[in-house]
N, CA and C atoms of all chains as a GROMACS GRO file, in nm:
protein
  651
    1MET      N    1  12.012   7.232  11.800
    1MET     CA    2  12.013   7.183  11.663
    1MET      C    3  12.099   7.370  11.620
    2ASN      N    4  12.208   7.314  11.603
    2ASN     CA    5  12.293   7.442  11.527
    2ASN      C    6  12.271   7.466  11.382
    3VAL      N    7  12.233   7.553  11.325
    3VAL     CA    8  12.217   7.622  11.192
    3VAL      C    9  12.279   7.714  11.133
    4HIS      N   10  12.408   7.676  11.099
    4HIS     CA   11  12.458   7.813  11.006
    4HIS      C   12  12.428   7.895  10.943
    5ILE      N   13  12.366   7.956  10.920
    5ILE     CA   14  12.338   8.034  10.804
    5ILE      C   15  12.431   8.174  10.747
    6LYS      N   16  12.472   8.173  10.630
    6LYS     CA   17  12.564   8.286  10.524
    6LYS      C   18  12.504   8.314  10.410
    7PRO      N   19  12.421   8.373  10.413
    7PRO     CA   20  12.344   8.396  10.284
    7PRO      C   21  12.424   8.521  10.152
    8ALA      N   22  12.388   8.536  10.066
    8ALA     CA   23  12.473   8.645  10.001
    8ALA      C   24  12.423   8.766  10.013
    9SER      N   25  12.326   8.797  10.026
    9SER     CA   26  12.278   8.946  10.077
    9SER      C   27  12.179   8.950  10.146
   10VAL      N   28  12.117   9.096  10.179
   10VAL     CA   29  12.007   9.089  10.286
   10VAL      C   30  11.908   9.025  10.284
   11ASP      N   31  11.859   9.045  10.157
   11ASP     CA   32  11.698   8.948  10.143
   11ASP      C   33  11.753   8.816  10.163
   12ASP      N   34  11.858   8.765  10.099
   12ASP     CA   35  11.832   8.606  10.112
   12ASP      C   36  11.885   8.581  10.252
   13ALA      N   37  11.962   8.709  10.326
   13ALA     CA   38  11.913   8.660  10.513
   13ALA      C   39  11.754   8.653  10.525
   14PHE      N   40  11.710   8.748  10.491
   14PHE     CA   41  11.558   8.724  10.573
   14PHE      C   42  11.482   8.621  10.512
   15ALA      N   43  11.536   8.503  10.387
   15ALA     CA   44  11.464   8.412  10.325
   15ALA      C   45  11.492   8.314  10.445
   16SER      N   46  11.598   8.313  10.533
   16SER     CA   47  11.618   8.211  10.622
   16SER      C   48  11.475   8.247  10.689
   17LEU      N   49  11.367   8.338  10.693
   17LEU     CA   50  11.268   8.304  10.787
   17LEU      C   51  11.167   8.226  10.702
   18GLY      N   52  11.191   8.163  10.614
   18GLY     CA   53  11.144   8.068  10.514
   18GLY      C   54  11.090   7.918  10.588
   19MET      N   55  11.170   7.942  10.694
   19MET     CA   56  11.176   7.829  10.786
   19MET      C   57  11.061   7.825  10.870
   20ARG      N   58  11.011   7.967  10.847
   20ARG     CA   59  10.854   7.988  10.924
   20ARG      C   60  10.754   8.051  10.810
   21ALA      N   61  10.717   7.982  10.727
   21ALA     CA   62  10.645   8.045  10.585
   21ALA      C   63  10.562   8.171  10.588
   22GLU      N   64  10.534   8.120  10.712
   22GLU     CA   65  10.400   8.209  10.761
   22GLU      C   66  10.428   8.374  10.772
   23LEU      N   67  10.572   8.369  10.872
   23LEU     CA   68  10.592   8.464  10.912
   23LEU      C   69  10.680   8.526  10.811
   24LEU      N   70  10.758   8.447  10.723
   24LEU     CA   71  10.791   8.543  10.567
   24LEU      C   72  10.765   8.592  10.485
   25GLU      N   73  10.634   8.529  10.463
   25GLU     CA   74  10.532   8.601  10.369
   25GLU      C   75  10.478   8.730  10.464
   26ARG      N   76  10.432   8.745  10.588
   26ARG     CA   77  10.408   8.887  10.637
   26ARG      C   78  10.512   9.019  10.626
   27TYR      N   79  10.619   8.924  10.682
   27TYR     CA   80  10.736   9.030  10.700
   27TYR      C   81  10.768   9.060  10.535
   28GLN      N   82  10.742   9.006  10.430
   28GLN     CA   83  10.742   9.040  10.321
   28GLN      C   84  10.692   9.175  10.257
   29SER      N   85  10.535   9.153  10.301
   29SER     CA   86  10.459   9.215  10.256
   29SER      C   87  10.447   9.346  10.350
   30PHE      N   88  10.487   9.304  10.461
   30PHE     CA   89  10.540   9.448  10.561
   30PHE      C   90  10.632   9.510  10.500
   31MET      N   91  10.764   9.483  10.424
   31MET     CA   92  10.850   9.543  10.432
   31MET      C   93  10.852   9.587  10.289
   32ASP      N   94  10.726   9.559  10.176
   32ASP     CA   95  10.701   9.601  10.095
   32ASP      C   96  10.651   9.721  10.074
   33GLN      N   97  10.543   9.722  10.206
   33GLN     CA   98  10.471   9.864  10.221
   33GLN      C   99  10.566   9.961  10.288
   34VAL      N  100  10.647   9.917  10.355
   34VAL     CA  101  10.779  10.035  10.440
   34VAL      C  102  10.842  10.086  10.308
   35PHE      N  103  10.917  10.018  10.235
   35PHE     CA  104  11.008  10.060  10.101
   35PHE      C  105  10.948  10.100  10.010
   36ASN      N  106  10.831  10.016   9.978
   36ASN     CA  107  10.788  10.096   9.853
   36ASN      C  108  10.641  10.183   9.864
   37GLY      N  109  10.623  10.173   9.980
   37GLY     CA  110  10.464  10.231   9.969
   37GLY      C  111  10.494  10.403   9.910
   38ASP      N  112  10.389  10.489   9.850
   38ASP     CA  113  10.404  10.593   9.812
   38ASP      C  114  10.381  10.714   9.865
   39VAL      N  115  10.430  10.716  10.034
   39VAL     CA  116  10.395  10.828  10.078
   39VAL      C  117  10.522  10.896  10.076
   40ALA      N  118  10.639  10.826  10.127
   40ALA     CA  119  10.767  10.927  10.159
   40ALA      C  120  10.857  10.914  10.046
   41ASN      N  121  10.927  11.030   9.995
   41ASN     CA  122  11.002  11.058   9.867
   41ASN      C  123  11.122  10.973   9.881
   42PRO      N  124  11.113  10.855   9.771
   42PRO     CA  125  11.206  10.738   9.774
   42PRO      C  126  11.347  10.806   9.766
   43ARG      N  127  11.402  10.939   9.701
   43ARG     CA  128  11.514  10.992   9.706
   43ARG      C  129  11.560  11.014   9.903
   44HIS      N  130  11.438  11.057   9.958
   44HIS     CA  131  11.509  11.068  10.110
   44HIS      C  132  11.492  10.921  10.148
   45MET      N  133  11.416  10.795  10.116
   45MET     CA  134  11.419  10.656  10.177
   45MET      C  135  11.574  10.601  10.130
   46GLU      N  136  11.591  10.646   9.971
   46GLU     CA  137  11.778  10.620   9.971
   46GLU      C  138  11.842  10.670  10.038
   47LEU      N  139  11.861  10.794  10.074
   47LEU     CA  140  11.970  10.861  10.162
   47LEU      C  141  11.959  10.810  10.289
   48CYS      N  142  11.834  10.793  10.371
   48CYS     CA  143  11.844  10.762  10.490
   48CYS      C  144  11.872  10.622  10.477
   49ARG      N  145  11.844  10.486  10.383
   49ARG     CA  146  11.910  10.361  10.394
   49ARG      C  147  12.088  10.356  10.352
   50LEU      N  148  12.114  10.436  10.287
   50LEU     CA  149  12.238  10.389  10.256
   50LEU      C  150  12.343  10.476  10.414
   51ARG      N  151  12.277  10.592  10.416
   51ARG     CA  152  12.345  10.626  10.589
   51ARG      C  153  12.384  10.579  10.686
   52ILE      N  154  12.282  10.486  10.649
   52ILE     CA  155  12.246  10.369  10.801
   52ILE      C  156  12.336  10.267  10.778
   53ALA      N  157  12.351  10.245  10.658
   53ALA     CA  158  12.446  10.127  10.643
   53ALA      C  159  12.585  10.118  10.632
   54TYR      N  160  12.596  10.277  10.594
   54TYR     CA  161  12.758  10.306  10.608
   54TYR      C  162  12.760  10.350  10.793
   55ILE      N  163  12.668  10.382  10.845
   55ILE     CA  164  12.693  10.377  11.002
   55ILE      C  165  12.757  10.264  11.076
   56HIS      N  166  12.644  10.152  11.032
   56HIS     CA  167  12.680  10.063  11.008
   56HIS      C  168  12.818   9.941  10.960
   57GLY      N  169  12.871  10.003  10.854
   57GLY     CA  170  12.957   9.929  10.772
   57GLY      C  171  12.853   9.817  10.740
   58CYS      N  172  12.757   9.780  10.705
   58CYS     CA  173  12.718   9.726  10.646
   58CYS      C  174  12.690   9.673  10.494
   59LEU      N  175  12.833   9.615  10.465
   59LEU     CA  176  12.862   9.598  10.340
   59LEU      C  177  12.747   9.587  10.213
   60ALA      N  178  12.652   9.452  10.281
   60ALA     CA  179  12.577   9.418  10.175
   60ALA      C  180  12.472   9.487  10.158
   61GLU      N  181  12.392   9.566  10.248
   61GLU     CA  182  12.348   9.658  10.238
   61GLU      C  183  12.385   9.806  10.181
   62ILE      N  184  12.486   9.813  10.163
   62ILE     CA  185  12.585   9.956  10.098
   62ILE      C  186  12.563   9.878   9.952
   63ASP      N  187  12.597   9.758   9.942
   63ASP     CA  188  12.599   9.725   9.766
   63ASP      C  189  12.443   9.680   9.694
   64ALA      N  190  12.348   9.662   9.773
   64ALA     CA  191  12.199   9.688   9.741
   64ALA      C  192  12.173   9.755   9.664
   65GLU      N  193  12.090   9.707   9.550
   65GLU     CA  194  12.061   9.776   9.452
   65GLU      C  195  11.954   9.864   9.512
   66SER      N  196  11.952   9.972   9.440
   66SER     CA  197  11.815  10.039   9.494
   66SER      C  198  11.731  10.126   9.364
   67PRO      N  199  11.598  10.136   9.413
   67PRO     CA  200  11.486  10.173   9.294
   67PRO      C  201  11.518  10.362   9.303
   68ALA      N  202  11.607  10.391   9.382
   68ALA     CA  203  11.620  10.551   9.313
   68ALA      C  204  11.788  10.583   9.380
   69PRO      N  205  11.858  10.524   9.295
   69PRO     CA  206  12.032  10.547   9.287
   69PRO      C  207  12.067  10.680   9.308
   70LEU      N  208  12.154  10.700   9.382
   70LEU     CA  209  12.270  10.853   9.407
   70LEU      C  210  12.339  10.815   9.330
   71ASN      N  211  12.404  10.968   9.289
   71ASN     CA  212  12.547  10.969   9.234
   71ASN      C  213  12.623  10.956   9.340
   72SER      N  214  12.757  10.931   9.258
   72SER     CA  215  12.883  10.884   9.371
   72SER      C  216  12.945  11.014   9.462
   73ALA      N  217  12.928  11.157   9.415
   73ALA     CA  218  12.948  11.234   9.447
   73ALA      C  219  12.836  11.202   9.673
   74GLU      N  220  12.690  11.184   9.609
   74GLU     CA  221  12.615  11.186   9.729
   74GLU      C  222  12.660  11.063   9.796
   75LYS      N  223  12.672  10.954   9.754
   75LYS     CA  224  12.741  10.826   9.778
   75LYS      C  225  12.833  10.830   9.864
   76GLN      N  226  12.936  10.964   9.819
   76GLN     CA  227  13.037  10.973   9.901
   76GLN      C  228  13.028  11.079  10.048
   77ALA      N  229  12.948  11.136   9.975
   77ALA     CA  230  12.909  11.247  10.066
   77ALA      C  231  12.831  11.161  10.208
   78LEU      N  232  12.762  11.053  10.186
   78LEU     CA  233  12.707  10.984  10.268
   78LEU      C  234  12.777  10.891  10.344
   79SER      N  235  12.922  10.800  10.296
   79SER     CA  236  13.024  10.741  10.320
   79SER      C  237  13.052  10.828  10.448
   80ILE      N  238  13.131  10.990  10.408
   80ILE     CA  239  13.161  10.997  10.525
   80ILE      C  240  13.104  11.084  10.609
   81GLY      N  241  12.974  11.123  10.634
   81GLY     CA  242  12.871  11.146  10.717
   81GLY      C  243  12.905  11.325  10.673
   82ASP      N  244  12.952  11.366  10.536
   82ASP     CA  245  12.986  11.543  10.527
   82ASP      C  246  12.807  11.570  10.468
   83PHE      N  247  12.747  11.612  10.484
   83PHE     CA  248  12.608  11.669  10.433
   83PHE      C  249  12.637  11.822  10.403
   84THR      N  250  12.696  11.848  10.372
   84THR     CA  251  12.717  12.015  10.346
   84THR      C  252  12.699  12.031  10.214
   85THR      N  253  12.739  11.975  10.133
   85THR     CA  254  12.692  11.948   9.948
   85THR      C  255  12.567  11.902   9.914
   86LEU      N  256  12.465  11.895  10.017
   86LEU     CA  257  12.332  11.804   9.996
   86LEU      C  258  12.226  11.949  10.016
   87SER      N  259  12.126  11.920   9.949
   87SER     CA  260  12.060  12.067  10.014
   87SER      C  261  11.984  12.041  10.146
   88GLU      N  262  11.905  12.111  10.174
   88GLU     CA  263  11.871  12.150  10.304
   88GLU      C  264  11.717  12.035  10.354
   89GLU      N  265  11.690  12.040  10.308
   89GLU     CA  266  11.586  11.937  10.308
   89GLU      C  267  11.645  11.788  10.295
   90ASP      N  268  11.752  11.762  10.244
   90ASP     CA  269  11.805  11.621  10.261
   90ASP      C  270  11.882  11.607  10.403
   91ARG      N  271  11.925  11.763  10.454
   91ARG     CA  272  11.982  11.729  10.581
   91ARG      C  273  11.880  11.666  10.692
   92VAL      N  274  11.788  11.784  10.671
   92VAL     CA  275  11.683  11.761  10.768
   92VAL      C  276  11.668  11.605  10.790
   93VAL      N  277  11.606  11.538  10.671
   93VAL     CA  278  11.570  11.393  10.658
   93VAL      C  279  11.696  11.357  10.742
   94LEU      N  280  11.814  11.338  10.690
   94LEU     CA  281  11.978  11.279  10.774
   94LEU      C  282  11.973  11.295  10.894
   95ALA      N  283  11.946  11.400  10.929
   95ALA     CA  284  11.931  11.434  11.069
   95ALA      C  285  11.881  11.342  11.167
   96ILE      N  286  11.760  11.285  11.126
   96ILE     CA  287  11.729  11.134  11.215
   96ILE      C  288  11.773  11.061  11.196
   97ALA      N  289  11.804  10.975  11.060
   97ALA     CA  290  11.908  10.874  11.046
   97ALA      C  291  11.995  10.853  11.067
   98GLU      N  292  12.112  10.976  11.091
   98GLU     CA  293  12.214  11.018  11.144
   98GLU      C  294  12.178  10.923  11.308
   99GLN      N  295  12.111  10.967  11.375
   99GLN     CA  296  12.124  10.928  11.550
   99GLN      C  297  12.082  10.815  11.552
  100TRP      N  298  11.977  10.737  11.434
  100TRP     CA  299  11.903  10.634  11.468
  100TRP      C  300  11.979  10.485  11.507
  101PRO      N  301  12.089  10.447  11.473
  101PRO     CA  302  12.126  10.371  11.477
  101PRO      C  303  12.191  10.335  11.625
  102TYR      N  304  12.252  10.437  11.701
  102TYR     CA  305  12.310  10.407  11.818
  102TYR      C  306  12.246  10.505  11.926
  103ASN      N  307  12.192  10.631  11.876
  103ASN     CA  308  12.142  10.697  11.974
  103ASN      C  309  12.025  10.739  11.928
  104GLN      N  310  11.955  10.674  11.983
  104GLN     CA  311  11.813  10.715  11.921
  104GLN      C  312  11.739  10.794  12.040
  105HIS      N  313  11.818  10.818  12.079
  105HIS     CA  314  11.737  10.934  12.225
  105HIS      C  315  11.794  11.051  12.206
  106GLY      N  316  11.882  11.104  12.066
  106GLY     CA  317  11.939  11.169  12.004
  106GLY      C  318  11.882  11.250  11.960
  107VAL      N  319  11.753  11.178  11.903
  107VAL     CA  320  11.665  11.218  11.769
  107VAL      C  321  11.557  11.348  11.865
  108THR      N  322  11.584  11.475  11.848
  108THR     CA  323  11.494  11.592  11.948
  108THR      C  324  11.398  11.604  11.851
  109ASP      N  325  11.306  11.680  11.969
  109ASP     CA  326  11.167  11.753  11.888
  109ASP      C  327  11.180  11.829  11.780
  110ALA      N  328  11.320  11.909  11.786
  110ALA     CA  329  11.313  11.957  11.690
  110ALA      C  330  11.388  11.931  11.550
  111ASP      N  331  11.446  11.801  11.571
  111ASP     CA  332  11.460  11.734  11.426
  111ASP      C  333  11.339  11.668  11.411
  112VAL      N  334  11.261  11.630  11.471
  112VAL     CA  335  11.110  11.577  11.443
  112VAL      C  336  11.050  11.659  11.392
  113ASP      N  337  11.030  11.787  11.424
  113ASP     CA  338  10.944  11.908  11.392
  113ASP      C  339  11.019  11.948  11.253
  114ALA      N  340  11.153  11.982  11.249
  114ALA     CA  341  11.178  12.010  11.111
  114ALA      C  342  11.157  11.909  10.981
  115LEU      N  343  11.141  11.796  11.028
  115LEU     CA  344  11.132  11.686  10.948
  115LEU      C  345  10.979  11.696  10.891
  116LYS      N  346  10.919  11.722  11.011
  116LYS     CA  347  10.694  11.738  10.950
  116LYS      C  348  10.707  11.894  10.886
  117ALA      N  349  10.773  11.960  10.879
  117ALA     CA  350  10.744  12.066  10.806
  117ALA      C  351  10.803  12.067  10.675
  118ALA      N  352  10.922  11.967  10.671
  118ALA     CA  353  11.014  11.953  10.537
  118ALA      C  354  10.913  11.890  10.460
  119VAL      N  355  10.850  11.764  10.492
  119VAL     CA  356  10.775  11.677  10.396
  119VAL      C  357  10.616  11.635  10.453
  120GLY      N  358  10.561  11.682  10.557
  120GLY     CA  359  10.466  11.643  10.618
  120GLY      C  360  10.472  11.527  10.751
  121ASP      N  361  10.326  11.558  10.814
  121ASP     CA  362  10.283  11.432  10.920
  121ASP      C  363  10.321  11.293  10.832
  122ALA      N  364  10.242  11.262  10.727
  122ALA     CA  365  10.248  11.090  10.702
  122ALA      C  366  10.358  11.093  10.634
  123ALA      N  367  10.421  11.150  10.550
  123ALA     CA  368  10.574  11.138  10.515
  123ALA      C  369  10.642  11.086  10.635
  124SER      N  370  10.666  11.186  10.758
  124SER     CA  371  10.755  11.169  10.848
  124SER      C  372  10.678  11.027  10.910
  125VAL      N  373  10.615  11.004  10.932
  125VAL     CA  374  10.578  10.860  10.975
  125VAL      C  375  10.636  10.753  10.896
  126ALA      N  376  10.620  10.760  10.767
  126ALA     CA  377  10.657  10.674  10.651
  126ALA      C  378  10.831  10.620  10.669
  127LEU      N  379  10.902  10.750  10.665
  127LEU     CA  380  10.997  10.770  10.688
  127LEU      C  381  11.072  10.709  10.793
  128MET      N  382  11.017  10.753  10.905
  128MET     CA  383  11.098  10.702  11.030
  128MET      C  384  11.034  10.581  11.051
  129THR      N  385  10.968  10.495  11.013
  129THR     CA  386  10.934  10.379  11.035
  129THR      C  387  11.012  10.301  10.936
  130ALA      N  388  11.027  10.335  10.812
  130ALA     CA  389  11.129  10.266  10.719
  130ALA      C  390  11.320  10.292  10.749
  131ILE      N  391  11.322  10.408  10.847
  131ILE     CA  392  11.445  10.404  10.863
  131ILE      C  393  11.471  10.304  10.982
  132ALA      N  394  11.360  10.284  11.068
  132ALA     CA  395  11.357  10.184  11.201
  132ALA      C  396  11.449  10.026  11.128
  133PHE      N  397  11.358  10.012  11.034
  133PHE     CA  398  11.375   9.906  10.908
  133PHE      C  399  11.517   9.891  10.845
  134PHE      N  400  11.576  10.015  10.793
  134PHE     CA  401  11.681  10.000  10.737
  134PHE      C  402  11.749   9.949  10.859
  135ASP      N  403  11.758   9.991  10.961
  135ASP     CA  404  11.870   9.968  11.089
  135ASP      C  405  11.863   9.822  11.090
  136VAL      N  406  11.707   9.780  11.147
  136VAL     CA  407  11.687   9.613  11.165
  136VAL      C  408  11.787   9.537  11.021
  137ARG      N  409  11.778   9.593  10.897
  137ARG     CA  410  11.793   9.484  10.804
  137ARG      C  411  11.972   9.476  10.823
  138CYS      N  412  12.058   9.611  10.846
  138CYS     CA  413  12.137   9.624  10.871
  138CYS      C  414  12.215   9.517  11.011
  139ARG      N  415  12.138   9.545  11.095
  139ARG     CA  416  12.150   9.464  11.231
  139ARG      C  417  12.135   9.288  11.203
  140TRP      N  418  12.040   9.281  11.104
  140TRP     CA  419  12.046   9.137  11.116
  140TRP      C  420  12.115   9.073  11.001
  141ALA      N  421  12.163   9.146  10.884
  141ALA     CA  422  12.275   9.081  10.799
  141ALA      C  423  12.418   9.103  10.872
  142ILE      N  424  12.407   9.163  10.963
  142ILE     CA  425  12.582   9.154  11.026
  142ILE      C  426  12.571   9.057  11.101
  143ALA      N  427  12.435   9.002  11.183
  143ALA     CA  428  12.439   8.942  11.288
  143ALA      C  429  12.450   8.802  11.202
  144PHE      N  430  12.325   8.748  11.101
  144PHE     CA  431  12.393   8.658  11.037
  144PHE      C  432  12.494   8.615  10.947
  145SER      N  433  12.605   8.746  10.949
  145SER     CA  434  12.702   8.748  10.870
  145SER      C  435  12.674   8.774  10.698
  146VAL      N  436  12.617   8.808  10.645
  146VAL     CA  437  12.571   8.812  10.560
  146VAL      C  438  12.708   8.894  10.469
  147THR      N  439  12.770   8.826  10.365
  147THR     CA  440  12.872   8.851  10.257
  147THR      C  441  12.824   8.990  10.095
  148PRO      N  442  12.873   9.029  10.076
  148PRO     CA  443  12.821   9.069   9.966
  148PRO      C  444  12.895   8.976   9.885
  149THR      N  445  12.838   8.962   9.755
  149THR     CA  446  12.873   8.921   9.617
  149THR      C  447  12.856   9.010   9.512
  150SER      N  448  12.869   9.020   9.393
  150SER     CA  449  12.888   9.049   9.305
  150SER      C  450  12.733   9.094   9.254
  151ASP      N  451  12.626   8.972   9.290
  151ASP     CA  452  12.507   8.989   9.223
  151ASP      C  453  12.425   9.047   9.345
  152ASN      N  454  12.500   9.137   9.442
  152ASN     CA  455  12.402   9.216   9.555
  152ASN      C  456  12.339   9.333   9.470
  153MET      N  457  11.555  11.321  12.482
  153MET     CA  458  11.426  11.200  12.504
  153MET      C  459  11.346  11.297  12.519
  154SER      N  460  11.217  11.308  12.417
  154SER     CA  461  11.072  11.365  12.436
  154SER      C  462  11.006  11.323  12.544
  155SER      N  463  10.898  11.422  12.608
  155SER     CA  464  10.769  11.366  12.706
  155SER      C  465  10.657  11.419  12.615
  156ARG      N  466  10.667  11.422  12.521
  156ARG     CA  467  10.551  11.433  12.439
  156ARG      C  468  10.564  11.393  12.326
  157ALA      N  469  10.395  11.304  12.280
  157ALA     CA  470  10.418  11.266  12.085
  157ALA      C  471  10.441  11.389  12.023
  158ARG      N  472  10.558  11.296  11.943
  158ARG     CA  473  10.592  11.442  11.854
  158ARG      C  474  10.519  11.402  11.741
  159VAL      N  475  10.427  11.335  11.692
  159VAL     CA  476  10.346  11.329  11.577
  159VAL      C  477  10.196  11.330  11.594
  160ASP      N  478  10.116  11.409  11.541
  160ASP     CA  479   9.987  11.397  11.584
  160ASP      C  480   9.892  11.232  11.549
  161SER      N  481   9.808  11.239  11.611
  161SER     CA  482   9.724  11.157  11.600
  161SER      C  483   9.679  11.116  11.440
  162ALA      N  484   9.660  11.011  11.378
  162ALA     CA  485   9.584  11.076  11.225
  162ALA      C  486   9.466  10.974  11.238
  163ILE      N  487   9.389  10.984  11.396
  163ILE     CA  488   9.227  10.945  11.381
  163ILE      C  489   9.206  11.099  11.482
  164ASP      N  490   9.096  11.175  11.455
  164ASP     CA  491   9.028  11.272  11.512
  164ASP      C  492   8.978  11.222  11.621
  165GLY      N  493   8.980  11.286  11.749
  165GLY     CA  494   8.923  11.242  11.861
  165GLY      C  495   9.043  11.134  11.979
  166GLN      N  496   9.140  11.095  11.911
  166GLN     CA  497   9.205  10.993  12.012
  166GLN      C  498   9.350  11.037  12.005
  167GLU      N  499   9.382  11.015  12.130
  167GLU     CA  500   9.528  11.052  12.119
  167GLU      C  501   9.646  10.983  12.059
  168SER      N  502   9.759  11.056  12.035
  168SER     CA  503   9.865  10.968  11.984
  168SER      C  504   9.942  10.855  12.035
  169ASP      N  505   9.922  10.768  11.983
  169ASP     CA  506  10.020  10.644  12.024
  169ASP      C  507  10.071  10.590  11.901
  170PHE      N  508  10.131  10.472  11.949
  170PHE     CA  509  10.177  10.392  11.839
  170PHE      C  510  10.096  10.346  11.702
  171GLY      N  511   9.975  10.318  11.756
  171GLY     CA  512   9.877  10.292  11.674
  171GLY      C  513   9.827  10.413  11.585
  172THR      N  514   9.785  10.488  11.646
  172THR     CA  515   9.725  10.649  11.576
  172THR      C  516   9.832  10.703  11.508
  173ILE      N  517   9.921  10.722  11.548
  173ILE     CA  518  10.054  10.782  11.479
  173ILE      C  519  10.082  10.710  11.339
  174LEU      N  520  10.074  10.595  11.340
  174LEU     CA  521  10.114  10.452  11.230
  174LEU      C  522  10.002  10.493  11.181
  175SER      N  523   9.887  10.524  11.168
  175SER     CA  524   9.719  10.538  11.103
  175SER      C  525   9.779  10.655  11.006
  176HIS      N  526   9.906  10.723  11.008
  176HIS     CA  527   9.922  10.804  10.878
  176HIS      C  528   9.948  10.731  10.777
  177THR      N  529  10.018  10.586  10.824
  177THR     CA  530  10.058  10.498  10.682
  177THR      C  531   9.954  10.372  10.722
  178PRO      N  532   9.860  10.393  10.667
  178PRO     CA  533   9.733  10.259  10.694
  178PRO      C  534   9.789  10.094  10.676
  179ALA      N  535   9.798  10.133  10.564
  179ALA     CA  536   9.849  10.044  10.487
  179ALA      C  537   9.948   9.950  10.559
  180THR      N  538  10.083  10.027  10.597
  180THR     CA  539  10.167  10.015  10.689
  180THR      C  540  10.130   9.937  10.812
  181LEU      N  541  10.089  10.039  10.860
  181LEU     CA  542  10.002   9.987  11.012
  181LEU      C  543   9.903   9.844  10.967
  182ALA      N  544   9.857   9.784  10.869
  182ALA     CA  545   9.790   9.690  10.870
  182ALA      C  546   9.875   9.569  10.870
  183ALA      N  547  10.002   9.586  10.761
  183ALA     CA  548  10.074   9.471  10.749
  183ALA      C  549  10.177   9.462  10.869
  184PHE      N  550  10.162   9.541  10.974
  184PHE     CA  551  10.224   9.536  11.071
  184PHE      C  552  10.170   9.479  11.164
  185GLY      N  553  10.043   9.525  11.174
  185GLY     CA  554   9.954   9.403  11.255
  185GLY      C  555   9.943   9.222  11.225
  186GLU      N  556   9.982   9.241  11.060
  186GLU     CA  557   9.992   9.095  11.066
  186GLU      C  558  10.079   9.012  11.077
  187LEU      N  559  10.219   9.113  11.077
  187LEU     CA  560  10.332   9.054  11.085
  187LEU      C  561  10.325   9.004  11.201
  188TYR      N  562  10.313   9.138  11.323
  188TYR     CA  563  10.360   9.153  11.456
  188TYR      C  564  10.270   8.979  11.571
  189ALA      N  565  10.108   8.969  11.485
  189ALA     CA  566  10.059   8.896  11.511
  189ALA      C  567  10.120   8.762  11.512
  190GLU      N  568  10.137   8.695  11.394
  190GLU     CA  569  10.162   8.615  11.341
  190GLU      C  570  10.324   8.518  11.449
  191PHE      N  571  10.429   8.666  11.466
  191PHE     CA  572  10.554   8.623  11.542
  191PHE      C  573  10.502   8.590  11.660
  192TRP      N  574  10.401   8.659  11.727
  192TRP     CA  575  10.387   8.629  11.890
  192TRP      C  576  10.289   8.511  11.906
  193GLN      N  577  10.192   8.484  11.803
  193GLN     CA  578  10.107   8.373  11.816
  193GLN      C  579  10.138   8.263  11.774
  194ASN      N  580  10.235   8.256  11.728
  194ASN     CA  581  10.254   8.131  11.625
  194ASN      C  582  10.449   8.099  11.622
  195GLY      N  583  10.485   7.977  11.610
  195GLY     CA  584  10.629   7.953  11.621
  195GLY      C  585  10.737   7.938  11.750
  196SER      N  586  10.836   7.888  11.722
  196SER     CA  587  10.919   7.921  11.812
  196SER      C  588  11.044   8.010  11.811
  197PRO      N  589  11.125   8.024  11.956
  197PRO     CA  590  11.093   8.026  12.090
  197PRO      C  591  10.933   8.066  12.139
  198GLY      N  592  10.889   8.031  12.238
  198GLY     CA  593  10.765   8.028  12.300
  198GLY      C  594  10.755   8.184  12.376
  199PRO      N  595  10.633   8.209  12.395
  199PRO     CA  596  10.563   8.352  12.433
  199PRO      C  597  10.656   8.386  12.558
  200VAL      N  598  10.686   8.336  12.619
  200VAL     CA  599  10.787   8.377  12.764
  200VAL      C  600  10.936   8.375  12.700
  201MET      N  601  10.969   8.336  12.621
  201MET     CA  602  11.144   8.358  12.608
  201MET      C  603  11.126   8.500  12.475
  202LYS      N  604  11.002   8.508  12.394
  202LYS     CA  605  10.997   8.568  12.330
  202LYS      C  606  10.976   8.761  12.440
  203GLU      N  607  10.873   8.708  12.531
  203GLU     CA  608  10.874   8.837  12.613
  203GLU      C  609  10.992   8.881  12.707
  204LEU      N  610  11.092   8.774  12.732
  204LEU     CA  611  11.235   8.810  12.792
  204LEU      C  612  11.292   8.877  12.685
  205THR      N  613  11.294   8.886  12.562
  205THR     CA  614  11.410   8.939  12.464
  205THR      C  615  11.338   9.079  12.443
  206ARG      N  616  11.208   9.098  12.465
  206ARG     CA  617  11.147   9.220  12.430
  206ARG      C  618  11.121   9.309  12.515
  207LEU      N  619  11.132   9.240  12.656
  207LEU     CA  620  11.152   9.324  12.797
  207LEU      C  621  11.308   9.388  12.773
  208ARG      N  622  11.411   9.303  12.724
  208ARG     CA  623  11.560   9.292  12.783
  208ARG      C  624  11.592   9.390  12.683
  209ASN      N  625  11.532   9.441  12.575
  209ASN     CA  626  11.544   9.528  12.417
  209ASN      C  627  11.516   9.658  12.485
  210ALA      N  628  11.398   9.629  12.573
  210ALA     CA  629  11.317   9.768  12.597
  210ALA      C  630  11.427   9.834  12.729
  211ARG      N  631  11.468   9.753  12.784
  211ARG     CA  632  11.562   9.778  12.899
  211ARG      C  633  11.710   9.862  12.845
  212VAL      N  634  11.750   9.774  12.739
  212VAL     CA  635  11.901   9.808  12.672
  212VAL      C  636  11.882   9.943  12.646
  213THR      N  637  11.740   9.956  12.502
  213THR     CA  638  11.725  10.049  12.480
  213THR      C  639  11.674  10.202  12.558
  214ASP      N  640  11.622  10.155  12.672
  214ASP     CA  641  11.577  10.282  12.765
  214ASP      C  642  11.428  10.319  12.676
  215CYS      N  643  11.378  10.252  12.624
  215CYS     CA  644  11.224  10.254  12.589
  215CYS      C  645  11.130  10.285  12.691
  216GLY      N  646  11.064  10.323  12.749
  216GLY     CA  647  10.959  10.331  12.846
  216GLY      C  648  10.828  10.282  12.802
  217PHE      N  649  10.788  10.300  12.671
  217PHE     CA  650  10.701  10.287  12.596
  217PHE      C  651  10.684  10.115  12.615
   0.00000   0.00000   0.00000
């Protein structure tokens, strides 16, 4: 049976896992830990989420609401990949996110060492885990042809 | 590509690996274990198809892990 799914938001896309209720429940619990845990800085999380969304051109994720919204200048910087106006710590964080979607092997020892020096081991692990799943969400949304709406 | 683990184990006396590194965020590790177990143990497609896609994805990503 072919099932065509064209939900309106990234979260709606993942709700298609409702066909596997137990999997959806565990997915939501896991993502809640990844995205809303108290280990990583919410600003760093949002910088990475939005930069990865722009790299993928994932409109649904770009338009998604954030618990740590950025200003318009910061969003513009992320959209064009010019981080010169951001802080050194922001740039260290974004150096990881920048490589992740299409060049995972481009993340260097120095990149990770700089991240650990800036935020510590635990926050580095939390952030890199979140980066991996920001990437997953965009790939999922694009594969399922999620379209943005005013409700996103 | 690195030839060494980039983050120390969160567990004293244990080598850095997927579990001991993710142990820096134990709640996330626990939730991931629940999710991954459900994915592999239940539902369709079956385990052979899941393994085919897992291994192909590892090849495409060049992930020796």
